[in-house]
N, C-alpha and C positions, 0 to 999 in steps of 0.2 A: 611649552609643550609644543602649541601649534608653529613656533619659530623653527625647531627641531626638523617638524616633518614638513615645514616648506622647503629649508633648505636641503631634506634628503631627498625629495621630491625633484628641487632644482639641479641636484648634482646626478640625478639618475637621468634625467631627460637629457642634460650635456654629453654622459657617456654614451647613451642608446644613440643621440644624435650623428656621433661621428663616422660610424659605419653607414649611417643612412644618408647623410651628405652628400659623403664619398661615392654613395650608390646612383643619388641623384645626378652629380656632377657628371659619373660615367655615363650615365644615359643622355646627358644633354651630349655631351663631346662626341659619341660613339657615332658609326656611319648611321645616317637618316634611314627610319625604317620606312618598309613599302608605303608609299601612300594609300590611305584610307580614304574609302569613299565616301565624299562630302557629303551627299544626300542620304546615306544610311547616319553618318555617324550626326548630323545634323537631327534626325528622328528618331537618333536614342537619347540624347540629350534633351531633347524636349519629352520624349517619354518619362525618362529620369525625373524631371522637374513636375510631372505631371501624377508619379506616383509618390512624392514627396509632398503635394498638395494634397494630398490622402491624407495626411497624418495631421495637418490642422483642421481638415475636413471630420474626421475621426472624433478630434478632440469639440468639433460642436456639436456633434451627433449626439454623443457620451453627455455631453454639457448638460443639453437643454433636457434629459431625464431626469437628472439627481435635484435635490434642494439648494435653493438659491445660495444657501451659506457654505455650499459643496462644490460650487463653480468654478472657480479658480484652481482649487484641489485636481477635480476631474480633468480641465484644461493641461493641467500642466503635466499631468500622469502620460499624457500626448504628446507634449511639446518638446520635454525633457528628451526623449527617443532621440528626438535630430541631431541633440548635442553628446548623449553618450554613448548611442551606437556608432554616429558620425566619428565617432574618434576611434570606439575599440574595431571597429569593422575595418580601418586601416590597418593597428597595430596586428591584427591577429585575425580577425577575424573572417577577410576574406581569403586567407590561407588557409585552415580549417574547414573554410566551406569549399573553395572551389581549386585550391592547390592537388595535383596528383598524388594520391597516397595510398593509403587503406581502402577497402573497400567501405569501411564505416565512416571515414575521419581524412579529412585533407592534410597533406604535410603541412611544414612548416617553412620551405622555401622562401614563402611571398611573405613573411612575417614584416612589417614594416611597407610591404608593397616592395621588399627586393625583389629587382627584374620583373617588375611588374610598370612595362612604359607603355609605348606609342605603338609598339608591334602592334600590328595586326594578324600574325600568324605563325606559325612555328613553336609558340612558347609552350606546348603540350607535347613537343615531340619527346621521342624515348620513356614513353609509357603508354600502357596498353587499352585500348583498342588502339593500335598504330595506325590507324586512317583517321583519326580526330588527332588535328594538330594546332584547333582554336576553335573558341566557345563561339567567334562570331569574326570570319575572315574579310570584313569590310569596313570594318571599326578597329578603332584603337582598343587595345587591351584593357588602360585603364577605364573608355569609355563603359565596356563591357560594366566592370568592377563596380563604377558608382551607379549604373542601372541596377544594380543585385545589391548596394548597399540600402538604396530606396525600401527594399522587400521588407531586408534585415531589418529597418527602422520602426516599419507598421507592424509589424508580425508582433512583436512580444507586448507593443501599444492598445492591441484589439482584446489583450487578455484585462487590461483595466477595468473594463467594462463588468467585468463580474465580483471587483473586489474595492468598487468605489463605495466612498463615504466610511470606512475603517481602515485602512490598512496605513500605516506611518508612510510618510515620503521618503524617509532615506531607507526603513524595510524596501519598498518598494524599488526604490534604483538601485540597489545591491541586489534585488532579483531578478530584475531585468538585465542587467550588468553578466549575473551566473546564467540563466537561460538561456540568453541570446549566444554564447560561449558554448554552453555545454548541450542543449537543444537543438536551438536552431541550427546552428553550424552544421553538428553531423546530420540531420535531417536533409539541408539543402545540399549535402557531398552526396547523401545516397541516391537522390531524387534527381539533381540536375548536372553533379560535376563525372567529368569521364573517369571510369570505372568504378562509378558508385553503386552500391549495392542494389539499388531499387530502379536507376534509369534506363533511358536509352543508347546510353554510352559504354556497352558493356558490362549493364546489370539485367535485370528479370525482365526490363522493358514495361514500366508500368508508366502511364500515361497520365502526365502531369503537365499541361501547357503552360500555367501561369502560378499554381501554387495552391489547388486544391490541400493534397495532403501537407506541401512545407510549411504553408500560412495559414490556412482556414483549420483543417483539422488537427493541427498541432497547439496555434492557439484557443481554440473551442474546448480543446478536451484539457487543456493546461487550466482554462479559466473553470472549468467544472470543478478539476483538483483544488484550486487555487479556494473557491469558493466554500468546499465542503472544510477545508483544513482551515479557514479565516474563523467557519461559524459564521450565523447572520448577524446582521446588524441587529443594535438593540429594539429598533422599531419593527422588525420585521417577525413576524407578516400583518400585526394588527396596527401599526401607524404608519403606513406607509405613504409617501404624498403623492401626489399626482404631478409629472412633468411642470418643472416649473417656466418651460420658456421650450414651448413647441417650434415656433419660430427657426429657433437652434437647432432644432432635429430634422427639419426642411431644407435649412440653409446646409447642414453638415451631409444630409443624404445626397442634395445636390453636389456637392463636393464632391465627395465619391465616387457619384455615378460619371462624373467627367474625368476625376482624377481618374476611373477604373480602364479608361481607353489606352494610357498608358501602360497600367498593371498589362492588361492582355492583349491589346496591339502591340505595346513595345516588345512583347516576348516573344517575337516573333525574328526579332534583332536585325529586323532589315526592312527597309520599305521598299525592295524592290520585287519583280514580278518572277515568276519560274514556273516550270512544268513541273505537270505530276502525271507520267504516260502520256496519253494524247491532249491530256486538258492545261488550258493557262490557268496558272495560281497566284494568289498572290496573297501570302499569310497573314498580313498585318490588317488589309481590308478585311479578311476573313473572321478574323477576330475582335475586329472593331462593330462590325455588320452583326455576329453571334452575341457580343455585348451588349449591344444598345439593345439588342431583339429579347434576349432572355430577363434583363430588368424591368423592361415595359412588359412584358408577359407576367412577368411574379408579381409587379404591382397591381396590375390589374386582375391576377386572382384575389390576391389579397385581400384586395377592397369588394371582390363581388362576397369572399368569404364572408367577410363584417357587413355588409349587406343583408346576406339572408341569415346569418347566425347571429346577429345582434343589433338588426336593426338599422346600422347608420354606419357608413363606412368614414373612416377619421383620416385626419393628417398624419397622425404615427401610424398606423397600419401602412400607408402608400408610401412612407418613407422606410419601413422598415422589409418591407414585401420587396421593393427595388434593391435592397443591401441584400437580402435573401438569393434573391435571383442573380446579383452579379456573383455571391458567393458559389453560386451553385454552376454557373457556366466557367467561371473560372479554370478550372481544369480542363474543360472542352474545348475552348475556343476558339483552338484552332484546329482543331480535328473534327469539328462537326459542320453541317447545314443550318443555315438560318430557322428550317420547319424545324429541325431537330433543338434547334436554340429555345425555341418557341414553348415545346414540349418541356425541356429540361427545367425553365422557368418556370413554366405551369406547378410542375412535381415537385419542384423544389420550394416553390412558397407551400403550397398544400402541408406541405411535411414538416415544414416549420413553424407554420400557422398553431400544427395542434402539438409540435413541440415543446412551446411555449405554455400551452394548456397542462401538458402533463408536468413540465418543469413546476409550474403552483401547485399541483396535486402535492407532489413529493417535497414542497416547500422548502427547497433548496435557494439559498439566497444568492443565484448570481444572478446581479443588480439590475444590468441591463440588457437581459437574456443572450449572451455572448456564445455559450456554447447551443443552445436552441437553434443559434441564427448560423454562426461561425460552425461549429462540430460538428449539427447535422446536417446543415446545409452543403458544407463541403465534402461531408460523407455520401450525400446523394450525389452531388453533382461527380464524383471521381465515379461512382458506380455507372452513373448514367453515362459517362464518358468511355465507360468500358461496352457501354449497348450500342452508343450512337455513330462511334467513333469510325470516320472511314479514309481509304486514303487516297480516294479522289476530292479530297480538299488537301490534306497534307498526305504527300509520298513519303513523308521520313516519318510518321506515325505508324498505323496499323490498324487495322480493321479491326471492328468490336465484333458482338453478337449478331446485330442484326446483318452483318456481313459475313457469317458464317461462322466466323473467330471467336469461338465460347471459351477459349483458353484465357483470352485477354480477362473476361470476366474474375478468371481464378486470384490473376497477377496481382489486378487493383484490388481485390479482395486482402490478398495477404499484404498488399503496400499499405493498404486503410490500419490494418490489425498491429505491423509493425509501427508506423505513426501516432497510433494510441498508446502504444504499450511505450515508445521513446517518451512520447509527451507527458505521459501520466506519472510513469515512473520519477523521470527526470526531476517534473516539477514536486514530486512530494518530498522528494530527497532535498531540494534548492530551498523549498519551504520549511522545511524541519531543523535547516541548518540555521538559516535566517531566524526563527523563531528561538533556537537554543542560545544564539549569540545577542541579538541587540532584538528582540522581539518583532513581533508584528503588525501586532494592532494598536491603534491610539488609544488612551486612556477610554473609559465611558464618558466621565465628563466631556473630554473634546470631541469624540462621536458626538454629543447631545448638543453641543454648542456650535459646533460646525467646525470642519478640517480648513477653512480657507484662513481664519482667523490664529487657529494653532499651530498647524503645521506652515505657511506662508509668512502672517504677520501683514494680512493683508483682506478686502474684501469686493468680491464682485462688485454690487452694488452700493458699496458706502451707506448702508440702510441698515445689517442687521443688529448692530450696537451702537444705535442711536444717531445717524447722520451724520452729518457736520459736527467734527469736534473740533476745539480750541488748539491751536499747534502750541505745544510745550515748550 
């Protein structure tokens, strides 16, 4: 049976490869595209690498929270996304997310990166709005594509925090394959693509600089739905263990903070400076400063809350607060001033802190607080974007409530509601399909014994089942 599957797969790849190889050679032999800006291209490739680093950073952040018998499984739930989405984004994900098409989904013309080469402009000609002819006019099209791939990789990985220590790895891989295709790609298209229903390129005009709705609300809401559908761990809530490795949590948070500069500053899509009215602007610098400022403010707020309410500030609290601040500033990074970023960090941390406490009262087994941090944090950040945004920072954006544009809050709330609906309904349908086909959860015995040995045949520390064993 396995041989037949392998043969069929190989034949399919050979058939698909013929037109794709022809297209690749055609791109190589065609006339040279207009030269890209080397500085902007270097900046975007570095930013893409920083965003990719966030995925192993997330793995360590989540891995430190779980029991030692599940460390490898938790790390793999992030790491495997670099493999799965790294392939599917090339084959169909990028086309569905960013190719001109319908207001809710992209077309199929860029499948397998057909027509996606080193051109810097004019690849969006022929679709509305007519004045938008490229996503980033100073870098190769493929550079923009691979930068967006890193967002598509980390977003479903965030969901793994809610279903840790109980979902089978096979079901998880199938879930992220379907989720990235049918939830992430449509949302990315609606918010960031030309002609998308919610975005600035011919849509409602929702402001989302780097992923408040597309990344954090979608993953947070999906995490909550997944936690409810999978039901609690067998040890929840009476026999839960504390984090097994707090240094991993701090390491992961530090890597996330570092990589987030690529996430937010890179979303400027250029290192160059410009003008907005009479003011000189540089969106990459603005987003970089706002990102660090909000993260610092949120970590500080979280530590203050812990010290006042619980008596002691904790390392886990500092890490969680920093991540909450990074989530909150993501949609606003390229639209707000540094002082606004401080307020966004403070408010996001405050709300997320109490959201975690409220989640515990509801006894929903969102194992690693994905919804309270990413879902709630993304929602708060999106709302605050509509309040603090100013065209003095970004002339391509819009003024917010504090600048007299009260309608922007309504637009943002509509975008939030649509993101909630798509993520919740899409995730529920996908999980139900998987449950009736391959099943969602591991057996109770495997869950109690640990997923590392049962799902992967490995142990993180070679100690859970007797330490060193003789080679058979």
